[in-house]
Structures are given as C-alpha cells and as structure tokens.
NUVEXKOL-93730 format. One line per 4 residues: their letters; for each residue x, y, z of N, C-alpha, C, O. Coordinates in pm, whole numbers, plus 50000, padded with zeros to 5 digits. Each point is the difference from the previous one (the first is absolute). Layout:
A> X,Y,Z,X,Y,Z,X,Y,Z,X,Y,Z  ...
This chain:
XXXX> 51591,48249,50180,49929,50087,50092,49853,49957,50003,49940,49977,49895  50002,50014,50224,49861,49957,50012,49906,50113,49960,50038,50117,50002  49839,49846,49963,49902,50102,49962,49974,50097,50113,49985,50120,49976  50010,49831,50150,49975,50088,50112,50110,50105,50013,49972,50117,50024
XXXX> 50151,49841,49960,50111,50094,50010,49997,50100,49884,50026,50119,50020  49943,49835,49859,49993,50089,49885,49888,50102,50018,50019,50117,49970  49864,49840,50080,49890,50092,50023,50037,50105,50103,49969,50118,49983  50097,49840,50123,50038,50094,50104,50099,50103,49946,49994,50117,50036
XXXX> 50095,49839,49879,50098,50091,49941,49934,50093,49900,50026,50120,50001  49890,49829,49914,49940,50078,49893,49894,50096,50049,49971,50098,49932  49971,49878,50181,49896,50088,50050,50056,50124,50067,49923,50088,50041  50206,49921,49971,50065,50118,50056,49990,50114,49898,50036,49982,49884
XXXX> 49917,50133,50159,49980,50113,49910,50131,50054,49943,49998,50070,49898  50115,49900,50164,50127,50053,49954,50068,49907,49901,50103,50035,49942  49841,49847,50039,50057,49902,49909,49932,50009,49865,49877,50004,49993  50200,50001,49901,49942,50005,49865,49998,49860,49941,50092,49920,50019
XXXX> 49799,50052,49906,49989,49873,49931,49969,50028,49853,49944,50104,49965  50093,49802,49952,49978,50017,49857,49854,49970,49964,49924,49947,50082  50040,50086,49797,49868,49972,49948,49972,49849,50007,49892,49959,50042  50206,49961,49918,49985,49854,50001,49985,49948,50142,49915,49915,50026
XXXX> 50166,50135,50067,49990,49958,50139,49865,50037,50059,49943,49922,50078  50005,50194,49887,49869,50042,50049,49892,49906,49948,49911,49961,50075  50097,50004,49799,49902,49908,49942,50006,49864,50070,49897,49942,50034  50225,50007,49988,50016,49870,50064,49953,50000,50145,49934,49906,50043
XXXX> 50099,50198,50031,49968,50002,50143,49854,50033,50027,49947,49965,50105  49987,50103,49801,49861,50038,50021,49902,49904,49932,49882,49997,50034  50167,49926,49870,49913,49910,49926,49927,50068,49885,49912,49940,49939  50124,50183,50031,49935,50075,49892,50073,49977,49869,50120,49973,49997
XXXX> 49806,50038,49895,50061,49988,49867,50064,50135,49963,49972,50102,50062  50112,49895,49837,50063,50123,49951,49894,50097,49950,50010,50121,50022  49887,49827,49912,49892,50086,49951,49926,50068,50115,49966,50118,49991  50008,49807,50117,49931,50057,50116,50083,50113,50061,49947,50104,50036
XXXX> 50184,49874,49975,50088,50103,50057,50003,50124,49913,49991,50112,50051  50021,49870,49818,50001,50115,49910,49868,50077,50009,49999,50123,49996  49892,49804,50018,49869,50064,50014,49993,50082,50128,49944,50110,49999  50110,49838,50111,50001,50074,50127,50084,50127,49988,49962,50104,50054
XXXX> 50150,49887,49877,50085,50118,49980,49927,50101,49910,50000,50119,50028  49940,49831,49867,49929,50086,49905,49887,50080,50066,49975,50115,49963  49958,49824,50134,49887,50066,50066,50041,50072,50129,49914,50047,50075  50215,49960,49952,50050,50077,50113,49988,49932,50135,50021,50063,50103
XXXX> 49947,49808,49898,49987,49928,50126,50135,49952,50051,50014,49965,50117  50085,50031,49796,50133,49952,50033,50100,50092,49931,49984,50032,49882  50119,50011,50190,50097,50093,49943,50140,49943,50007,50049,49971,50109  50017,50013,49777,50140,49957,50000,50087,50107,50066,49964,50117,50003
XXXX> 50151,49842,50048,50089,50098,50063,50048,50103,49899,50020,50117,50034  50000,49841,49842,50035,50093,49891,49915,49964,49879,50039,49914,49921  49846,50150,50062,49908,49965,49891,50060,50015,49861,49952,49936,49906  50151,50147,50077,50061,50022,49869,50104,49896,49964,50046,49994,49886
XXXX> 49992,49923,50211,50100,49897,49976,49945,49893,49906,49880,49973,49999  50209,49966,49924,49958,49892,49909,49969,49872,50077,49921,49918,49954  50141,50065,50162,49973,49884,50085,49948,50050,50134,50077,50052,50082  49794,49933,49940,49938,50048,50122,50046,49923,50122,50018,49878,49996
XXXX> 50001,50196,50113,50019,49940,50132,49897,50062,50093,49948,50109,49974  50025,49821,50135,49897,50043,50094,50052,49983,50142,50093,49924,50025  49846,50149,50067,50034,49978,50140,49936,49869,50046,49902,49954,49943  50155,49988,50159,49951,49872,50050,49856,50002,50045,49931,49899,49992
XXXX> 50022,50216,50058,49862,50005,50048,49897,49992,49887,49881,49988,50026  50165,50020,49849,49908,49984,49887,49947,49858,49991,49894,49977,49940  50177,49928,50119,49950,49861,50001,49865,49996,50070,49907,49935,49952  50081,50134,50160,49874,50004,50074,49891,50066,49916,49886,49953,49997
XXXX> 50149,50155,49935,49903,50070,49916,49947,49910,49889,49880,49995,49975  50210,49933,49960,49958,49913,49890,49917,49883,50052,49900,49963,49939  50140,49980,50173,49920,49891,50057,49861,50049,50039,49901,49930,49980  50090,50189,50075,49871,50059,50035,49918,50024,49874,49880,49973,49998
XXXX> 50184,50076,49897,49931,50025,49873,49943,49871,49943,49887,49997,49953  50192,49897,50051,49952,49872,49946,49881,49949,50081,49904,49947,49943  50102,50069,50188,49890,49955,50086,49874,50083,49975,49890,49945,49990  50124,50187,49999,49886,50087,49974,49938,49969,49863,49878,49993,49987
XXXX> 50206,49989,49915,49950,49970,49865,49924,49867,49999,49895,49988,49938  50161,49915,50130,49936,49868,50005,49869,50003,50078,49899,49945,49955  50103,50118,50162,49881,50002,50087,49886,50084,49943,49883,49964,50015  50150,50147,49920,49897,50095,49958,49989,50018,49849,49919,50079,49952
XXXX> 50163,49847,49972,49996,50006,49854,50009,50145,49950,49916,50046,49923  50188,50026,50124,50016,50141,49968,50071,50021,49867,50092,49925,49965  49866,50178,49962,50073,50037,49878,50124,50080,50044,50008,50040,50116  50087,49984,49794,50125,50067,50038,49982,50136,50068,50072,50031,50095
XXXX> 49834,50050,49858,49979,50132,50060,49945,49986,50143,50047,50068,50091  49856,49845,49927,49943,49979,50134,50103,49940,50094,50004,50033,50118  50081,49879,49829,50104,49940,50082,50099,50105,50049,50038,49999,50117  50003,50091,49794,50092,50107,50039,49937,50089,50107,50068,50040,50095
XXXX> 49805,49989,49891,49929,50082,50099,49991,49927,50134,50024,50060,50105  49942,49812,49892,49991,49922,50123,50136,49994,50071,50006,50011,50122  50100,49972,49802,50134,49997,50059,50036,50134,50063,50065,50005,50105  49894,50104,49831,50025,50133,50057,49926,50014,50133,50054,50055,50096
XXXX> 49823,49895,49909,49923,50006,50126,50065,49914,50108,50008,50043,50116  50038,49839,49849,50066,49911,50097,50125,50067,50054,50027,49994,50120  50049,50068,49792,50122,50070,50042,49967,50116,50093,50067,50020,50102  49830,50057,49863,49960,50116,50082,49951,49955,50136,50031,50063,50101
XXXX> 49893,49829,49903,49952,49947,50128,50117,49958,50087,50001,50026,50120  50099,49908,49820,50119,49961,50075,50073,50120,50057,50045,49997,50115  49968,50108,49806,50068,50122,50047,49921,50066,50113,50060,50046,50098  49809,49958,49890,49917,50059,50106,50005,49918,50128,50002,50056,50110
XXXX> 49999,49813,49877,50012,49914,50119,50134,50021,50069,50006,50004,50123  50100,50010,49801,50132,50026,50058,50003,50135,50072,50056,50012,50108  49883,50087,49830,49993,50132,50062,49919,49996,50130,50038,50062,50099  49853,49865,49900,49918,49986,50119,50077,49932,50112,49993,50042,50116
XXXX> 50081,49851,49851,50082,49932,50102,50103,50095,50059,50024,50001,50121  50037,50079,49791,50101,50096,50046,49939,50105,50093,50058,50033,50103  49826,50018,49862,49933,50100,50084,49955,49941,50133,50010,50064,50104  49939,49814,49892,49959,49934,50124,50118,49976,50092,49987,50006,50123
XXXX> 50128,49968,49820,50121,49978,50080,50043,50127,50073,50069,49993,50101  49891,50122,49847,50038,50126,50061,49904,50042,50112,50033,50088,50080  49850,49850,49926,49903,50036,50103,50042,49945,50136,50060,49893,50010  49907,50181,50094,50025,49944,50134,49914,49875,50019,49891,49992,49943
XXXX> 50156,49912,50132,49932,49871,50019,49859,50018,50056,49911,49922,49965  50065,50175,50120,49869,50013,50064,49889,50043,49902,49882,49981,50029  50156,50075,49856,49902,50041,49901,49957,49885,49910,49898,50012,49930  50175,49879,50069,49966,49887,49915,49902,49914,50065,49959,49899,49943
C-alpha cells in the first residue's frame, strides 16, 4: 500500500489506528505521543486500555504538534494549549462556514 493511500485511510475519523501506526504515520516518537496524551492534547479511544488506539484524525493533530513544537520551541504545556487553540479555531471556522451557507446569497 502506498503512503498516500495509507494517509488517506488513516486520516478518516472513523478508522482506528494503533499507537505504533500513529507514531509511524506522524513521524513522532513513542515518548512524544505519550507526552501528548499525558498533557491532554491527544486522547486514545479507550485511555484505560493496555494498548492505546486512536482515531485516524489524530495523525493530523500529531503532525501539527510536531510542527508547532519545532517552529516555536514549545514546552509540553504550551504545546497542549496551542493545540487546543488550533482545534477551537478549526471548529469556529467550520461553524462560520455553516452559518454563511444558511444566509441568502444577496447578504453575502
């Protein structure tokens, strides 16, 4: 399977991937992933399980975390906060698009 096909499959929110698959597809180390979980920036589908699995969209979160950490040299707490802000901004942008879609065309 090509990397492009694997990324497309794993980025689906309904698809679960293992801890190892997440590390491989995101380029993060196991320690980085555990740190993200510890600080609440990443949530396993079942945190009490002995073998964590994640939704496919966590790949994007981890890649974003690695980029933010690299670009801004953030400590784990600041990184978790920045990821929360990025997530909130994405949710607000989606809500705005939805509301704009409901407006009559002449108001836009």
